[in-house]
Phi, psi and omega in degrees: 000297183293329186287332180260352178068038177271107180073358179218165167293139179296133187206100181294322180298320180293311172311311183296326182295321178281318174308315176299322180296312181289322179294324175292351176251024177056044170272115187298320173295337174285324174301316176298312183292327178296313172306316178301318181294318174294316177309317183263357185065039177259110183084351184215158173300137176295133185212097185294326177299306178311314182300318186291321181298311176295318178302313187300315176301319175301312188295325179294340174265007179095004181288108182305315180299317182298321171303318184285329178291325178295322180294320179296326178292322181292325184272357180075011167277139190256009188289145182223140168258141188258139174269126178249136185272356186294000000 
């Protein structure tokens, strides 16, 4: 919601706060989105190592997009898919 500005002003820092709450409860899509935000520097300083850490957490739970992101990072491709909760 906050990451995309749906119904509220876009606010990456607020989005990160809510994604962290969900990720701390092992929500794989939230873990993926944190990785995406670190990868692209949205609401946090860009940090590819941090992105890989969160992608790995989500991939370990079976999140296919996170596994794809990790493979692409290894191949040095930066294409990313975005998780939409709508």
